[in-house]
FINU-963446 format. One record per residue: x, y, z of N, C-alpha, C, O in turn. Coordinates in steps of 0.1 Angstrom, whole numbers, padded with zeros to 4 digits, m for minus. Layout:
+-------+-------+-------+-------+-------+-------+-------+-------+-------+-------+-------+-------+
!   nxx !   nyy !   nzz !  caxx !  cayy !  cazz !   cxx !   cyy !   czz !   oxx !   oyy !   ozz !
+-------+-------+-------+-------+-------+-------+-------+-------+-------+-------+-------+-------+
!     X !     Y !     Z !     X !     Y !     Z !     X !     Y !     Z !     X !     Y !     Z !
...
+-------+-------+-------+-------+-------+-------+-------+-------+-------+-------+-------+-------+
//
This chain:
+-------+-------+-------+-------+-------+-------+-------+-------+-------+-------+-------+-------+
!   nxx !   nyy !   nzz !  caxx !  cayy !  cazz !   cxx !   cyy !   czz !   oxx !   oyy !   ozz !
+-------+-------+-------+-------+-------+-------+-------+-------+-------+-------+-------+-------+
! m0284 ! m0129 ! m0087 ! m0293 ! m0117 ! m0084 ! m0295 ! m0117 ! m0069 ! m0294 ! m0106 ! m0063 !
! m0299 ! m0128 ! m0063 ! m0302 ! m0128 ! m0049 ! m0289 ! m0125 ! m0041 ! m0289 ! m0118 ! m0031 !
! m0278 ! m0130 ! m0046 ! m0265 ! m0128 ! m0039 ! m0261 ! m0113 ! m0039 ! m0256 ! m0107 ! m0030 !
! m0264 ! m0107 ! m0051 ! m0260 ! m0092 ! m0052 ! m0269 ! m0084 ! m0043 ! m0264 ! m0075 ! m0036 !
! m0282 ! m0087 ! m0042 ! m0290 ! m0079 ! m0033 ! m0286 ! m0081 ! m0018 ! m0287 ! m0072 ! m0010 !
! m0282 ! m0094 ! m0015 ! m0278 ! m0097 ! m0002 ! m0266 ! m0089 !  0002 ! m0264 ! m0083 !  0013 !
! m0256 ! m0088 ! m0008 ! m0244 ! m0080 ! m0005 ! m0248 ! m0065 ! m0003 ! m0242 ! m0058 !  0005 !
! m0257 ! m0060 ! m0011 ! m0261 ! m0046 ! m0010 ! m0268 ! m0044 !  0004 ! m0265 ! m0033 !  0010 !
! m0276 ! m0053 !  0008 ! m0283 ! m0051 !  0021 ! m0273 ! m0052 !  0032 ! m0273 ! m0043 !  0042 !
! m0263 ! m0061 !  0032 ! m0253 ! m0062 !  0042 ! m0244 ! m0049 !  0042 ! m0241 ! m0044 !  0053 !
! m0241 ! m0044 !  0030 ! m0233 ! m0032 !  0030 ! m0241 ! m0020 !  0036 ! m0235 ! m0012 !  0043 !
! m0254 ! m0019 !  0033 ! m0262 ! m0009 !  0038 ! m0263 ! m0009 !  0053 ! m0262 !  0001 !  0060 !
! m0265 ! m0022 !  0059 ! m0265 ! m0023 !  0073 ! m0252 ! m0020 !  0080 ! m0251 ! m0013 !  0090 !
! m0241 ! m0023 !  0073 ! m0228 ! m0020 !  0078 ! m0226 ! m0005 !  0079 ! m0221 !  0001 !  0088 !
! m0230 !  0002 !  0068 ! m0229 !  0017 !  0068 ! m0238 !  0023 !  0079 ! m0234 !  0032 !  0085 !
! m0250 !  0017 !  0081 ! m0259 !  0023 !  0091 ! m0252 !  0021 !  0105 ! m0253 !  0030 !  0113 !
! m0246 !  0009 !  0107 ! m0240 !  0007 !  0121 ! m0229 !  0016 !  0123 ! m0227 !  0022 !  0134 !
! m0220 !  0018 !  0112 ! m0209 !  0028 !  0114 ! m0214 !  0042 !  0116 ! m0209 !  0049 !  0124 !
! m0225 !  0045 !  0109 ! m0231 !  0059 !  0110 ! m0236 !  0061 !  0125 ! m0234 !  0071 !  0130 !
! m0243 !  0051 !  0130 ! m0248 !  0052 !  0144 ! m0236 !  0052 !  0154 ! m0237 !  0060 !  0163 !
! m0226 !  0045 !  0151 ! m0215 !  0044 !  0161 ! m0207 !  0057 !  0161 ! m0202 !  0061 !  0172 !
! m0206 !  0064 !  0150 ! m0199 !  0077 !  0149 ! m0207 !  0089 !  0149 ! m0202 !  0100 !  0147 !
! m0220 !  0088 !  0152 ! m0229 !  0100 !  0151 ! m0226 !  0109 !  0162 ! m0225 !  0121 !  0160 !
! m0223 !  0104 !  0174 ! m0219 !  0113 !  0185 ! m0206 !  0120 !  0183 ! m0205 !  0132 !  0185 !
! m0196 !  0113 !  0178 ! m0183 !  0118 !  0175 ! m0185 !  0129 !  0164 ! m0179 !  0140 !  0165 !
! m0194 !  0127 !  0154 ! m0195 !  0136 !  0143 ! m0202 !  0149 !  0148 ! m0198 !  0160 !  0144 !
! m0212 !  0148 !  0157 ! m0219 !  0160 !  0161 ! m0210 !  0168 !  0170 ! m0210 !  0180 !  0169 !
! m0202 !  0161 !  0179 ! m0192 !  0169 !  0187 ! m0182 !  0176 !  0178 ! m0178 !  0187 !  0181 !
! m0177 !  0169 !  0168 ! m0168 !  0175 !  0159 ! m0173 !  0187 !  0152 ! m0167 !  0197 !  0151 !
! m0185 !  0186 !  0146 ! m0191 !  0197 !  0139 ! m0194 !  0208 !  0149 ! m0192 !  0220 !  0145 !
! m0199 !  0205 !  0161 ! m0202 !  0216 !  0170 ! m0189 !  0223 !  0174 ! m0189 !  0236 !  0176 !
! m0178 !  0216 !  0176 ! m0166 !  0222 !  0180 ! m0159 !  0230 !  0169 ! m0154 !  0241 !  0172 !
! m0160 !  0226 !  0157 ! m0152 !  0232 !  0146 ! m0160 !  0240 !  0136 ! m0155 !  0246 !  0127 !
! m0174 !  0240 !  0138 ! m0182 !  0247 !  0128 ! m0179 !  0262 !  0128 ! m0179 !  0269 !  0118 !
! m0176 !  0267 !  0140 ! m0173 !  0282 !  0141 ! m0160 !  0285 !  0134 ! m0160 !  0295 !  0127 !
! m0150 !  0277 !  0136 ! m0137 !  0279 !  0129 ! m0139 !  0278 !  0114 ! m0133 !  0285 !  0106 !
! m0147 !  0268 !  0110 ! m0149 !  0265 !  0095 ! m0157 !  0277 !  0090 ! m0154 !  0281 !  0078 !
! m0166 !  0282 !  0097 ! m0174 !  0293 !  0092 ! m0166 !  0306 !  0091 ! m0167 !  0313 !  0081 !
! m0156 !  0308 !  0100 ! m0147 !  0319 !  0099 ! m0137 !  0318 !  0087 ! m0133 !  0328 !  0081 !
! m0133 !  0305 !  0085 ! m0124 !  0303 !  0074 ! m0131 !  0301 !  0060 ! m0124 !  0300 !  0050 !
! m0144 !  0301 !  0060 ! m0151 !  0299 !  0047 ! m0148 !  0309 !  0036 ! m0146 !  0305 !  0025 !
! m0146 !  0322 !  0039 ! m0143 !  0332 !  0028 ! m0129 !  0328 !  0022 ! m0127 !  0331 !  0010 !
! m0120 !  0323 !  0030 ! m0107 !  0320 !  0024 ! m0107 !  0306 !  0017 ! m0099 !  0304 !  0008 !
! m0116 !  0298 !  0020 ! m0118 !  0285 !  0014 ! m0132 !  0283 !  0009 ! m0140 !  0276 !  0015 !
! m0135 !  0289 ! m0003 ! m0149 !  0288 ! m0008 ! m0152 !  0274 ! m0012 ! m0164 !  0270 ! m0012 !
! m0142 !  0265 ! m0015 ! m0145 !  0252 ! m0019 ! m0147 !  0242 ! m0007 ! m0151 !  0231 ! m0009 !
! m0143 !  0247 !  0005 ! m0144 !  0239 !  0016 ! m0157 !  0240 !  0023 ! m0162 !  0251 !  0026 !
! m0164 !  0228 !  0025 ! m0177 !  0228 !  0032 ! m0177 !  0216 !  0042 ! m0170 !  0206 !  0040 !
! m0185 !  0218 !  0052 ! m0186 !  0208 !  0062 ! m0192 !  0195 !  0056 ! m0189 !  0184 !  0060 !
! m0201 !  0197 !  0047 ! m0209 !  0186 !  0042 ! m0200 !  0177 !  0033 ! m0203 !  0165 !  0031 !
! m0188 !  0182 !  0029 ! m0179 !  0174 !  0021 ! m0174 !  0162 !  0030 ! m0171 !  0151 !  0025 !
! m0172 !  0165 !  0043 ! m0167 !  0155 !  0052 ! m0177 !  0149 !  0061 ! m0175 !  0137 !  0065 !
! m0188 !  0156 !  0064 ! m0198 !  0151 !  0073 ! m0211 !  0152 !  0067 ! m0219 !  0161 !  0069 !
! m0215 !  0142 !  0059 ! m0228 !  0142 !  0052 ! m0239 !  0141 !  0062 ! m0251 !  0141 !  0057 !
+-------+-------+-------+-------+-------+-------+-------+-------+-------+-------+-------+-------+
//
């Protein structure tokens, strides 16, 4: 039980570190391509930015 919670905590920390490391890249990506995605949205109703950038 303790080992499982430890694995969960380490996984959460790993995800947080990755999220912090790529937050700048993600914001620049969304800022750059949100306009194109918004224009392409009528043609791709299933496509959303949140699918790739939560």
